[in-house]
OpenMM code with the backbone's topology and positions (N, CA, C; nanometers):
from openmm import Vec3, app, unit

residues = "MET ARG PRO CYS MET GLU PHE VAL LYS GLU LYS PHE PRO ASP ARG LEU LEU ILE GLY ALA GLU ILE GLY VAL TYR ASN GLY GLY ASN ALA LEU ASP ILE LEU GLN SER MET PRO ASN VAL LYS LEU LEU TYR LEU ILE ASP PRO TYR GLU PRO TYR ASP GLU TRP GLN ASP ARG TRP LYS SER GLY GLU LEU GLY ALA LYS GLU ALA ALA GLU SER LYS LEU GLU PRO PHE LYS ASP ARG ILE GLN TRP ILE TYR LYS LYS THR GLU ASP CYS ASP VAL PHE PRO HIS PRO LEU ASP PHE VAL TYR ILE ASP GLY ASN HIS ALA TYR GLU PHE VAL LYS LYS ASP ILE GLU PHE ALA MET LYS VAL THR TYR PRO GLY GLY VAL ILE GLY GLY HIS ASP TYR ARG ARG GLY VAL LYS ARG ALA VAL ASP GLU PHE ILE ASN ILE ASN ASN ILE ILE TYR ASN ILE TYR LEU TYR THR ASN THR ILE PRO ARG VAL SER SER ASP TRP TRP PHE ILE ARG PRO".split()
positions = [
    Vec3(0.0844, -0.1174, 0.0000),
    Vec3(0.0000, 0.0000, 0.0000),
    Vec3(0.0893, 0.1241, 0.0000),
    Vec3(0.0409, 0.2279, -0.0654),
    Vec3(0.1189, 0.3511, -0.0754),
    Vec3(0.1271, 0.4220, 0.0606),
    Vec3(0.2364, 0.4967, 0.0813),
    Vec3(0.2601, 0.5588, 0.2119),
    Vec3(0.1476, 0.6494, 0.2618),
    Vec3(0.0871, 0.7268, 0.1761),
    Vec3(-0.0234, 0.8125, 0.2205),
    Vec3(-0.1365, 0.7281, 0.2783),
    Vec3(-0.1672, 0.6177, 0.2133),
    Vec3(-0.2763, 0.5331, 0.2613),
    Vec3(-0.2349, 0.4556, 0.3864),
    Vec3(-0.1069, 0.4257, 0.4012),
    Vec3(-0.0583, 0.3682, 0.5269),
    Vec3(-0.0827, 0.4665, 0.6409),
    Vec3(-0.0586, 0.5947, 0.6146),
    Vec3(-0.0836, 0.6979, 0.7140),
    Vec3(-0.2322, 0.7022, 0.7519),
    Vec3(-0.3201, 0.6972, 0.6511),
    Vec3(-0.4649, 0.6970, 0.6768),
    Vec3(-0.5024, 0.5759, 0.7614),
    Vec3(-0.4466, 0.4616, 0.7275),
    Vec3(-0.4760, 0.3380, 0.8016),
    Vec3(-0.4344, 0.3504, 0.9485),
    Vec3(-0.3191, 0.4088, 0.9722),
    Vec3(-0.2706, 0.4263, 1.1102),
    Vec3(-0.3499, 0.5343, 1.1844),
    Vec3(-0.3915, 0.6386, 1.1139),
    Vec3(-0.4659, 0.7493, 1.1770),
    Vec3(-0.6060, 0.7051, 1.2198),
    Vec3(-0.6686, 0.6175, 1.1407),
    Vec3(-0.8064, 0.5750, 1.1672),
    Vec3(-0.8153, 0.4226, 1.1786),
    Vec3(-0.7516, 0.3615, 1.2781),
    Vec3(-0.7474, 0.2153, 1.2822),
    Vec3(-0.8807, 0.1475, 1.3164),
    Vec3(-0.9643, 0.2142, 1.3926),
    Vec3(-1.0849, 0.1490, 1.4434),
    Vec3(-1.2131, 0.2181, 1.3988),
    Vec3(-1.2086, 0.2853, 1.2889),
    Vec3(-1.3245, 0.3631, 1.2447),
    Vec3(-1.3631, 0.3233, 1.1028),
    Vec3(-1.4918, 0.3146, 1.0746),
    Vec3(-1.5372, 0.2923, 0.9382),
    Vec3(-1.5115, 0.4189, 0.8573),
    Vec3(-1.4528, 0.4030, 0.7398),
    Vec3(-1.4100, 0.5175, 0.6604),
    Vec3(-1.4842, 0.5275, 0.5281),
    Vec3(-1.4989, 0.6517, 0.4836),
    Vec3(-1.5490, 0.6808, 0.3496),
    Vec3(-1.4440, 0.7683, 0.2842),
    Vec3(-1.3981, 0.7282, 0.1665),
    Vec3(-1.2939, 0.8031, 0.0989),
    Vec3(-1.3140, 0.8051, -0.0504),
    Vec3(-1.2185, 0.8682, -0.1178),
    Vec3(-1.2230, 0.8774, -0.2636),
    Vec3(-1.0831, 0.8653, -0.3199),
    Vec3(-1.0773, 0.8067, -0.4370),
    Vec3(-0.9539, 0.8080, -0.5155),
    Vec3(-0.9840, 0.8812, -0.6446),
    Vec3(-0.9045, 0.9839, -0.6721),
    Vec3(-0.9173, 1.0597, -0.7966),
    Vec3(-0.8091, 1.0091, -0.8903),
    Vec3(-0.8494, 0.9495, -1.0008),
    Vec3(-0.7557, 0.8901, -1.0950),
    Vec3(-0.7357, 0.7439, -1.0609),
    Vec3(-0.8205, 0.6606, -1.1129),
    Vec3(-0.8217, 0.5186, -1.0763),
    Vec3(-0.7317, 0.4356, -1.1678),
    Vec3(-0.7157, 0.4799, -1.2910),
    Vec3(-0.6403, 0.4106, -1.3948),
    Vec3(-0.6846, 0.2646, -1.4032),
    Vec3(-0.5971, 0.1683, -1.3776),
    Vec3(-0.6355, 0.0265, -1.3921),
    Vec3(-0.6826, -0.0367, -1.2610),
    Vec3(-0.6968, 0.0433, -1.1564),
    Vec3(-0.7533, -0.0040, -1.0304),
    Vec3(-0.6552, -0.0618, -0.9306),
    Vec3(-0.5280, -0.0595, -0.9593),
    Vec3(-0.4290, -0.1201, -0.8699),
    Vec3(-0.4257, -0.0596, -0.7311),
    Vec3(-0.4244, 0.0727, -0.7218),
    Vec3(-0.4194, 0.1365, -0.5905),
    Vec3(-0.5506, 0.1172, -0.5155),
    Vec3(-0.6625, 0.1299, -0.5853),
    Vec3(-0.7927, 0.1080, -0.5212),
    Vec3(-0.8020, -0.0340, -0.4665),
    Vec3(-0.7511, -0.1298, -0.5405),
    Vec3(-0.7511, -0.2689, -0.4947),
    Vec3(-0.6688, -0.2830, -0.3665),
    Vec3(-0.5510, -0.2197, -0.3639),
    Vec3(-0.4677, -0.2231, -0.2422),
    Vec3(-0.5418, -0.1641, -0.1223),
    Vec3(-0.6094, -0.0527, -0.1452),
    Vec3(-0.6833, 0.0122, -0.0362),
    Vec3(-0.7917, -0.0815, 0.0161),
    Vec3(-0.8709, -0.1354, -0.0733),
    Vec3(-0.9842, -0.2185, -0.0330),
    Vec3(-0.9397, -0.3494, 0.0324),
    Vec3(-0.8304, -0.4082, -0.0145),
    Vec3(-0.7803, -0.5320, 0.0445),
    Vec3(-0.7125, -0.5080, 0.1797),
    Vec3(-0.6408, -0.3966, 0.1916),
    Vec3(-0.5618, -0.3706, 0.3122),
    Vec3(-0.6381, -0.2971, 0.4211),
    Vec3(-0.7500, -0.2387, 0.3845),
    Vec3(-0.8259, -0.1579, 0.4802),
    Vec3(-0.9731, -0.1995, 0.4798),
    Vec3(-1.0051, -0.3082, 0.5489),
    Vec3(-1.1449, -0.3524, 0.5516),
    Vec3(-1.2384, -0.2524, 0.6182),
    Vec3(-1.1814, -0.1550, 0.6903),
    Vec3(-1.2649, -0.0526, 0.7533),
    Vec3(-1.3068, 0.0576, 0.6549),
    Vec3(-1.2611, 0.0513, 0.5285),
    Vec3(-1.3112, 0.1434, 0.4263),
    Vec3(-1.4456, 0.0867, 0.3797),
    Vec3(-1.5529, 0.1484, 0.4277),
    Vec3(-1.6854, 0.0960, 0.3953),
    Vec3(-1.7336, 0.1447, 0.2596),
    Vec3(-1.6797, 0.2610, 0.2125),
    Vec3(-1.7165, 0.3123, 0.0807),
    Vec3(-1.5993, 0.3889, 0.0222),
    Vec3(-1.5633, 0.3536, -0.1003),
    Vec3(-1.4565, 0.4220, -0.1724),
    Vec3(-1.5142, 0.4719, -0.3045),
    Vec3(-1.5201, 0.6038, -0.3179),
    Vec3(-1.5617, 0.6638, -0.4442),
    Vec3(-1.4434, 0.6569, -0.5401),
    Vec3(-1.4688, 0.6120, -0.6605),
    Vec3(-1.3651, 0.5984, -0.7624),
    Vec3(-1.3955, 0.7003, -0.8718),
    Vec3(-1.3171, 0.8073, -0.8750),
    Vec3(-1.3435, 0.9206, -0.9636),
    Vec3(-1.2435, 0.9198, -1.0789),
    Vec3(-1.2934, 0.8972, -1.1993),
    Vec3(-1.2084, 0.8968, -1.3177),
    Vec3(-1.2983, 0.9062, -1.4404),
    Vec3(-1.2777, 1.0082, -1.5251),
    Vec3(-1.3614, 1.0188, -1.6447),
    Vec3(-1.3211, 0.9202, -1.7545),
    Vec3(-1.2048, 0.8614, -1.7392),
    Vec3(-1.1502, 0.7715, -1.8407),
    Vec3(-1.1537, 0.8348, -1.9790),
    Vec3(-1.1037, 0.9574, -1.9844),
    Vec3(-1.0878, 1.0284, -2.1111),
    Vec3(-0.9393, 1.0479, -2.1365),
    Vec3(-0.8954, 1.0335, -2.2601),
    Vec3(-0.7524, 1.0571, -2.2885),
    Vec3(-0.7178, 1.2046, -2.2692),
    Vec3(-0.5956, 1.2318, -2.2275),
    Vec3(-0.5488, 1.3684, -2.2143),
    Vec3(-0.4007, 1.3731, -2.2481),
    Vec3(-0.3556, 1.4916, -2.2882),
    Vec3(-0.2168, 1.5086, -2.3300),
    Vec3(-0.1363, 1.5985, -2.2368),
    Vec3(-0.2005, 1.6577, -2.1372),
    Vec3(-0.1319, 1.7548, -2.0526),
    Vec3(-0.0150, 1.6956, -1.9751),
    Vec3(-0.0240, 1.5690, -1.9395),
    Vec3(0.0824, 1.5051, -1.8635),
    Vec3(0.1511, 1.4049, -1.9551),
    Vec3(0.2709, 1.4354, -1.9959),
    Vec3(0.3428, 1.3514, -2.0909),
    Vec3(0.4110, 1.2358, -2.0194),
    Vec3(0.3387, 1.1302, -1.9991),
    Vec3(0.3920, 1.0123, -1.9349),
    Vec3(0.3137, 0.8932, -1.9877),
    Vec3(0.3524, 0.7752, -1.9514),
    Vec3(0.2879, 0.6569, -2.0063),
    Vec3(0.1539, 0.6263, -1.9413),
    Vec3(0.1250, 0.6814, -1.8238),
    Vec3(-0.0015, 0.6523, -1.7565),
    Vec3(-0.1029, 0.7576, -1.7931),
    Vec3(-0.2002, 0.7178, -1.8707),
    Vec3(-0.3050, 0.8097, -1.9112),
    Vec3(-0.4387, 0.7476, -1.8815),
    Vec3(-0.5275, 0.8274, -1.8270),
    Vec3(-0.6593, 0.7795, -1.7874),
    Vec3(-0.7304, 0.7070, -1.9008),
    Vec3(-0.7218, 0.7608, -2.0199),
    Vec3(-0.7953, 0.7032, -2.1315),
    Vec3(-0.7234, 0.5891, -2.2018),
    Vec3(-0.6153, 0.5409, -2.1457),
    Vec3(-0.5403, 0.4322, -2.2089),
    Vec3(-0.6320, 0.3123, -2.2329),
    Vec3(-0.6234, 0.2589, -2.3502),
    Vec3(-0.7097, 0.1494, -2.3905),
    Vec3(-0.7056, 0.0343, -2.2908),
    Vec3(-0.8202, -0.0046, -2.2424),
    Vec3(-0.8310, -0.1188, -2.1525),
    Vec3(-0.8188, -0.0868, -2.0042),
    Vec3(-0.7778, 0.0357, -1.9678),
    Vec3(-0.7592, 0.0688, -1.8263),
    Vec3(-0.8916, 0.0634, -1.7501),
    Vec3(-0.9958, 0.1210, -1.8077),
    Vec3(-1.1269, 0.1227, -1.7412),
    Vec3(-1.1789, -0.0194, -1.7219),
    Vec3(-1.1708, -0.1006, -1.8257),
    Vec3(-1.2192, -0.2384, -1.8194),
    Vec3(-1.1386, -0.3196, -1.7184),
    Vec3(-1.0073, -0.2970, -1.7157),
    Vec3(-0.9218, -0.3677, -1.6191),
    Vec3(-0.9608, -0.3305, -1.4769),
    Vec3(-0.9837, -0.2013, -1.4532),
    Vec3(-1.0210, -0.1559, -1.3185),
    Vec3(-1.1562, -0.2131, -1.2780),
    Vec3(-1.2530, -0.2072, -1.3664),
    Vec3(-1.3867, -0.2584, -1.3334),
    Vec3(-1.3815, -0.4074, -1.3013),
    Vec3(-1.3044, -0.4812, -1.3783),
    Vec3(-1.2919, -0.6253, -1.3551),
    Vec3(-1.2202, -0.6542, -1.2230),
    Vec3(-1.1103, -0.5844, -1.2013),
    Vec3(-1.0290, -0.6039, -1.0811),
    Vec3(-1.1070, -0.5722, -0.9539),
    Vec3(-1.1935, -0.4704, -0.9612),
    Vec3(-1.2636, -0.4219, -0.8429),
    Vec3(-1.4042, -0.4799, -0.8277),
    Vec3(-1.4463, -0.5635, -0.9199),
    Vec3(-1.5790, -0.6263, -0.9138),
    Vec3(-1.6057, -0.6972, -0.7803),
    Vec3(-1.5097, -0.7693, -0.7230),
    Vec3(-1.5362, -0.8357, -0.5943),
    Vec3(-1.5688, -0.7383, -0.4803),
    Vec3(-1.5404, -0.6103, -0.4993),
    Vec3(-1.5644, -0.5100, -0.3953),
    Vec3(-1.6809, -0.4178, -0.4313),
    Vec3(-1.7691, -0.4622, -0.5210),
    Vec3(-1.8752, -0.3748, -0.5718),
    Vec3(-1.9667, -0.3206, -0.4623),
    Vec3(-1.9741, -0.3890, -0.3487),
    Vec3(-2.0566, -0.3397, -0.2378),
    Vec3(-1.9862, -0.2311, -0.1562),
    Vec3(-1.8575, -0.2048, -0.1863),
    Vec3(-1.7815, -0.1036, -0.1116),
    Vec3(-1.7295, 0.0090, -0.2004),
    Vec3(-1.7707, 0.0111, -0.3264),
    Vec3(-1.7232, 0.1149, -0.4189),
    Vec3(-1.8401, 0.1822, -0.4886),
    Vec3(-1.8138, 0.3039, -0.5337),
    Vec3(-1.9082, 0.3741, -0.6196),
    Vec3(-1.8278, 0.4455, -0.7271),
    Vec3(-1.8543, 0.4101, -0.8514),
    Vec3(-1.7847, 0.4702, -0.9647),
    Vec3(-1.8443, 0.6066, -0.9960),
    Vec3(-1.7578, 0.7026, -1.0253),
    Vec3(-1.7991, 0.8345, -1.0726),
    Vec3(-1.7133, 0.8635, -1.1961),
    Vec3(-1.7737, 0.8525, -1.3129),
    Vec3(-1.7003, 0.8698, -1.4386),
    Vec3(-1.7035, 1.0170, -1.4818),
    Vec3(-1.6427, 1.1025, -1.3994),
    Vec3(-1.6403, 1.2459, -1.4252),
    Vec3(-1.5066, 1.3033, -1.3803),
    Vec3(-1.4778, 1.4255, -1.4264),
    Vec3(-1.3679, 1.5038, -1.3713),
    Vec3(-1.4178, 1.5626, -1.2399),
    Vec3(-1.3267, 1.5961, -1.1500),
    Vec3(-1.3699, 1.6458, -1.0191),
    Vec3(-1.4540, 1.7721, -1.0306),
    Vec3(-1.4220, 1.8589, -1.1262),
    Vec3(-1.5002, 1.9825, -1.1367),
    Vec3(-1.6452, 1.9567, -1.1789),
    Vec3(-1.6734, 1.8381, -1.2287),
    Vec3(-1.8099, 1.8009, -1.2679),
    Vec3(-1.8804, 1.7159, -1.1630),
    Vec3(-1.8127, 1.6864, -1.0531),
    Vec3(-1.8716, 1.6026, -0.9475),
    Vec3(-1.9609, 1.6857, -0.8565),
    Vec3(-2.0672, 1.6239, -0.8122),
    Vec3(-2.1517, 1.6858, -0.7107),
    Vec3(-2.0849, 1.6654, -0.5753),
    Vec3(-2.1219, 1.7466, -0.4803),
    Vec3(-2.0731, 1.7286, -0.3441),
    Vec3(-2.1379, 1.6030, -0.2877),
    Vec3(-2.0643, 1.5275, -0.2110),
    Vec3(-2.1136, 1.4022, -0.1561),
    Vec3(-2.2120, 1.4278, -0.0417),
    Vec3(-2.2992, 1.3329, -0.0137),
    Vec3(-2.3981, 1.3521, 0.0922),
    Vec3(-2.3374, 1.3531, 0.2331),
    Vec3(-2.2124, 1.3174, 0.2439),
    Vec3(-2.1447, 1.3144, 0.3729),
    Vec3(-1.9986, 1.3492, 0.3494),
    Vec3(-1.9320, 1.4116, 0.4489),
    Vec3(-1.7908, 1.4441, 0.4308),
    Vec3(-1.7057, 1.3168, 0.4266),
    Vec3(-1.5949, 1.3259, 0.3568),
    Vec3(-1.5053, 1.2111, 0.3408),
    Vec3(-1.3942, 1.2144, 0.4462),
    Vec3(-1.3453, 1.0954, 0.4780),
    Vec3(-1.2333, 1.0826, 0.5710),
    Vec3(-1.1000, 1.1042, 0.5005),
    Vec3(-1.0949, 1.0709, 0.3708),
    Vec3(-0.9712, 1.0900, 0.2955),
    Vec3(-1.0015, 1.1029, 0.1473),
    Vec3(-0.9101, 1.1716, 0.0779),
    Vec3(-0.9107, 1.1787, -0.0683),
    Vec3(-0.7678, 1.1542, -0.1133),
    Vec3(-0.7505, 1.0582, -0.2047),
    Vec3(-0.6191, 1.0267, -0.2610),
    Vec3(-0.6202, 1.0726, -0.4067),
    Vec3(-0.5285, 1.1625, -0.4421),
    Vec3(-0.5248, 1.2242, -0.5749),
    Vec3(-0.4131, 1.1635, -0.6587),
    Vec3(-0.4528, 1.1030, -0.7713),
    Vec3(-0.3550, 1.0461, -0.8643),
    Vec3(-0.4110, 1.0499, -1.0067),
    Vec3(-0.4766, 1.1623, -1.0388),
    Vec3(-0.5364, 1.1786, -1.1719),
    Vec3(-0.4395, 1.2454, -1.2669),
    Vec3(-0.4920, 1.3349, -1.3477),
    Vec3(-0.4109, 1.4104, -1.4413),
    Vec3(-0.3092, 1.4912, -1.3611),
    Vec3(-0.1811, 1.4772, -1.3932),
    Vec3(-0.0735, 1.5373, -1.3148),
    Vec3(-0.0363, 1.6791, -1.3584),
    Vec3(-0.1079, 1.7345, -1.4560),
    Vec3(-0.0823, 1.8727, -1.4965),
    Vec3(-0.1268, 1.9661, -1.3843),
    Vec3(-0.0532, 2.0726, -1.3650),
    Vec3(-0.0752, 2.1668, -1.2565),
    Vec3(-0.2219, 2.2064, -1.2403),
    Vec3(-0.2864, 2.2497, -1.3496),
    Vec3(-0.4237, 2.2997, -1.3428),
    Vec3(-0.5194, 2.1941, -1.2892),
    Vec3(-0.4989, 2.0695, -1.3277),
    Vec3(-0.5870, 1.9611, -1.2850),
    Vec3(-0.5645, 1.9257, -1.1383),
    Vec3(-0.4388, 1.9219, -1.0975),
    Vec3(-0.4072, 1.8905, -0.9572),
    Vec3(-0.4620, 2.0006, -0.8672),
    Vec3(-0.4486, 2.1240, -0.9085),
    Vec3(-0.5010, 2.2366, -0.8311),
    Vec3(-0.6523, 2.2191, -0.8116),
    Vec3(-0.7246, 2.1867, -0.9186),
    Vec3(-0.8701, 2.1640, -0.9084),
    Vec3(-0.9010, 2.0447, -0.8191),
    Vec3(-0.8207, 1.9391, -0.8294),
    Vec3(-0.8433, 1.8206, -0.7462),
    Vec3(-0.8242, 1.8516, -0.5979),
    Vec3(-0.7232, 1.9318, -0.5646),
    Vec3(-0.7013, 1.9693, -0.4245),
    Vec3(-0.8170, 2.0555, -0.3747),
    Vec3(-0.8600, 2.1515, -0.4553),
    Vec3(-0.9737, 2.2364, -0.4169),
    Vec3(-1.0987, 2.1521, -0.3945),
    Vec3(-1.1219, 2.0547, -0.4819),
    Vec3(-1.2353, 1.9634, -0.4666),
    Vec3(-1.2223, 1.8843, -0.3362),
    Vec3(-1.1032, 1.8323, -0.3108),
    Vec3(-1.0803, 1.7526, -0.1897),
    Vec3(-1.1060, 1.8357, -0.0641),
    Vec3(-1.0691, 1.9621, -0.0664),
    Vec3(-1.0941, 2.0488, 0.0488),
    Vec3(-1.2440, 2.0668, 0.0738),
    Vec3(-1.3236, 2.0658, -0.0301),
    Vec3(-1.4685, 2.0822, -0.0162),
    Vec3(-1.5365, 1.9580, 0.0399),
    Vec3(-1.4823, 1.8414, 0.0072),
    Vec3(-1.5538, 1.7174, 0.0412),
    Vec3(-1.4942, 1.6423, 0.1603),
    Vec3(-1.3794, 1.6849, 0.2090),
    Vec3(-1.3147, 1.6174, 0.3219),
    Vec3(-1.3415, 1.6970, 0.4498),
    Vec3(-1.3756, 1.6282, 0.5565),
    Vec3(-1.4032, 1.6986, 0.6816),
    Vec3(-1.2717, 1.7447, 0.7455),
    Vec3(-1.2770, 1.8508, 0.8280),
    Vec3(-1.1565, 1.8928, 0.9004),
    Vec3(-1.1028, 1.7765, 0.9842),
    Vec3(-0.9749, 1.7504, 0.9724),
    Vec3(-0.9134, 1.6365, 1.0396),
    Vec3(-0.8967, 1.5172, 0.9480),
    Vec3(-0.9596, 1.5224, 0.8306),
    Vec3(-0.9428, 1.4166, 0.7312),
    Vec3(-0.8099, 1.4329, 0.6585),
    Vec3(-0.7773, 1.3380, 0.5744),
    Vec3(-0.6476, 1.3373, 0.5066),
    Vec3(-0.6658, 1.3604, 0.3571),
    Vec3(-0.5883, 1.4524, 0.3040),
    Vec3(-0.5821, 1.4776, 0.1603),
    Vec3(-0.4395, 1.4490, 0.1180),
    Vec3(-0.4236, 1.3668, 0.0171),
    Vec3(-0.2896, 1.3322, -0.0277),
    Vec3(-0.2922, 1.2795, -0.1689),
    Vec3(-0.1778, 1.2325, -0.2113),
    Vec3(-0.1710, 1.1816, -0.3475),
    Vec3(-0.0349, 1.1242, -0.3812),
    Vec3(-0.0173, 1.1062, -0.5099),
    Vec3(0.0964, 1.0338, -0.5648),
    Vec3(0.1756, 1.1251, -0.6582),
    Vec3(0.3001, 1.0878, -0.6823),
    Vec3(0.3872, 1.1510, -0.7817),
    Vec3(0.4130, 1.2990, -0.7544),
    Vec3(0.4762, 1.3252, -0.6419),
    Vec3(0.5109, 1.4618, -0.6040),
    Vec3(0.6271, 1.5090, -0.6903),
    Vec3(0.5920, 1.5518, -0.8100),
    Vec3(0.6888, 1.6064, -0.9040),
    Vec3(0.6131, 1.6851, -1.0099),
    Vec3(0.6821, 1.7617, -1.0887),
    Vec3(0.6261, 1.8427, -1.1969),
    Vec3(0.5014, 1.9199, -1.1539),
    Vec3(0.3909, 1.9043, -1.2269),
    Vec3(0.2683, 1.9788, -1.1987),
    Vec3(0.2109, 1.9502, -1.0622),
    Vec3(0.2252, 1.8266, -1.0149),
    Vec3(0.1750, 1.7905, -0.8819),
    Vec3(0.2495, 1.8710, -0.7763),
    Vec3(0.3809, 1.8708, -0.7826),
    Vec3(0.4628, 1.9434, -0.6853),
    Vec3(0.4266, 2.0914, -0.6831),
    Vec3(0.4141, 2.1499, -0.8000),
    Vec3(0.3812, 2.2927, -0.8080),
    Vec3(0.2454, 2.3211, -0.7426),
    Vec3(0.1445, 2.2423, -0.7744),
    Vec3(0.0103, 2.2649, -0.7194),
    Vec3(0.0079, 2.2426, -0.5684),
    Vec3(0.0723, 2.1356, -0.5212),
    Vec3(0.0752, 2.1063, -0.3779),
    Vec3(0.1515, 2.2151, -0.3031),
    Vec3(0.2699, 2.2491, -0.3503),
    Vec3(0.3512, 2.3520, -0.2833),
    Vec3(0.2774, 2.4853, -0.2765),
    Vec3(0.2151, 2.5230, -0.3860),
    Vec3(0.1408, 2.6487, -0.3893),
    Vec3(0.0275, 2.6469, -0.2872),
    Vec3(-0.0485, 2.5388, -0.2836),
    Vec3(-0.1625, 2.5293, -0.1922),
    Vec3(-0.1189, 2.5329, -0.0462),
    Vec3(-0.0190, 2.4533, -0.0118),
    Vec3(0.0213, 2.4479, 0.1295),
    Vec3(0.0880, 2.5787, 0.1739),
    Vec3(0.1577, 2.6464, 0.0827),
    Vec3(0.2198, 2.7736, 0.1179),
    Vec3(0.1152, 2.8826, 0.1386),
    Vec3(0.0171, 2.8907, 0.0512),
    Vec3(-0.0893, 2.9909, 0.0639),
    Vec3(-0.1692, 2.9679, 0.1919),
    Vec3(-0.1925, 2.8413, 0.2249),
    Vec3(-0.2772, 2.8076, 0.3386),
    Vec3(-0.1997, 2.7751, 0.4663),
    Vec3(-0.0669, 2.7883, 0.4610),
    Vec3(0.0189, 2.7647, 0.5778),
    Vec3(-0.0089, 2.6283, 0.6424),
    Vec3(-0.0012, 2.5239, 0.5609),
    Vec3(-0.0298, 2.3876, 0.6050),
    Vec3(0.1002, 2.3082, 0.6126),
    Vec3(0.1144, 2.2290, 0.7165),
    Vec3(0.2276, 2.1362, 0.7280),
    Vec3(0.1901, 2.0100, 0.6535),
    Vec3(0.2807, 1.9594, 0.5713),
    Vec3(0.2507, 1.8389, 0.4950),
    Vec3(0.3676, 1.7419, 0.4981),
    Vec3(0.3422, 1.6219, 0.4486),
    Vec3(0.4421, 1.5154, 0.4478),
    Vec3(0.4727, 1.4733, 0.3054),
    Vec3(0.5980, 1.4396, 0.2812),
    Vec3(0.6400, 1.3826, 0.1537),
    Vec3(0.7190, 1.2573, 0.1857),
    Vec3(0.6926, 1.1511, 0.1133),
    Vec3(0.7603, 1.0246, 0.1370),
    Vec3(0.8108, 0.9718, 0.0032),
    Vec3(0.9418, 0.9613, -0.0099),
    Vec3(1.0014, 0.9058, -0.1314),
    Vec3(1.0214, 0.7560, -0.1127),
    Vec3(0.9910, 0.6791, -0.2162),
    Vec3(1.0083, 0.5345, -0.2073),
    Vec3(1.0286, 0.4763, -0.3464),
    Vec3(1.0838, 0.3583, -0.3507),
    Vec3(1.1013, 0.2866, -0.4762),
    Vec3(0.9907, 0.1838, -0.4854),
    Vec3(0.8999, 0.2040, -0.5814),
    Vec3(0.7907, 0.1083, -0.5938),
    Vec3(0.8109, 0.0114, -0.7092),
    Vec3(0.8872, 0.0497, -0.8053),
    Vec3(0.9298, -0.0431, -0.9103),
    Vec3(1.0702, -0.0008, -0.9517),
    Vec3(1.1571, -0.0947, -0.9619),
    Vec3(1.2966, -0.0643, -0.9937),
    Vec3(1.3051, -0.0285, -1.1413),
    Vec3(1.3716, 0.0783, -1.1811),
    Vec3(1.4500, 0.1714, -1.1007),
    Vec3(1.3721, 0.2976, -1.0639),
    Vec3(1.2426, 0.2977, -1.0782),
    Vec3(1.1633, 0.4177, -1.0584),
    Vec3(1.1484, 0.4540, -0.9103),
    Vec3(1.1802, 0.5771, -0.8785),
    Vec3(1.1564, 0.6292, -0.7441),
    Vec3(1.0304, 0.7134, -0.7534),
    Vec3(0.9411, 0.6938, -0.6625),
    Vec3(0.8162, 0.7669, -0.6629),
    Vec3(0.7995, 0.8392, -0.5304),
    Vec3(0.6871, 0.9038, -0.5136),
    Vec3(0.6649, 0.9778, -0.3903),
    Vec3(0.5165, 0.9955, -0.3646),
    Vec3(0.4824, 1.0001, -0.2387),
    Vec3(0.3487, 1.0331, -0.1938),
    Vec3(0.3579, 1.1609, -0.1119),
    Vec3(0.2510, 1.2327, -0.1056),
    Vec3(0.2405, 1.3542, -0.0248),
    Vec3(0.1045, 1.3512, 0.0439),
    Vec3(0.0937, 1.4170, 0.1592),
    Vec3(-0.0350, 1.4269, 0.2265),
    Vec3(-0.0316, 1.5324, 0.3359),
    Vec3(-0.1512, 1.5767, 0.3716),
    Vec3(-0.1674, 1.6679, 0.4843),
    Vec3(-0.3027, 1.6419, 0.5491),
    Vec3(-0.3137, 1.6877, 0.6724),
    Vec3(-0.4409, 1.6779, 0.7438),
    Vec3(-0.5184, 1.8058, 0.7158),
    Vec3(-0.6427, 1.7883, 0.6702),
    Vec3(-0.7227, 1.9051, 0.6345),
    Vec3(-0.7507, 1.9895, 0.7590),
    Vec3(-0.7133, 2.1191, 0.7507),
    Vec3(-0.7389, 2.2087, 0.8645),
    Vec3(-0.8888, 2.2333, 0.8840),
] * unit.nanometer
topology = app.Topology()
chain = topology.addChain("A")
for resn in residues:
    res = topology.addResidue(resn, chain)
    for name in ("N", "CA", "C"):
        topology.addAtom(name, app.Element.getBySymbol(name[0]), res)
């Protein structure tokens, strides 16, 4: 499980949780969350599954087969998930505040900025907002947000596939 979600697991060990993942891709991270955290009673999976060019990397939401792979992989957890095939700016506010939001969608600055703003609206104070790939547009959006709002945050560098070094970031919503 990714470090941000390990933090969520340790912060809320005995509580039923409702959270969201923005940017589901092929469902690997959502699967880790659902398997490792049985106390997640509902996980919103937010991904429009539309191709985009803003982030020049091999992981693209609209990549052929990603949506089908995620749906198949997560089928055993259908009673604990709710799919939302939209961009965050098109999402309605949830009927209840979330305990956490994990952001790993489009990594272009403008999109990450919107995702953080969305997460602030739907996460209750004391909840966790975090994400993946603290670099490029993600780093810029996160740094800008935490500096403007004077928030203390965490960054964790790790090797998840050799030779790739990745990173997670997170903060507790004020």
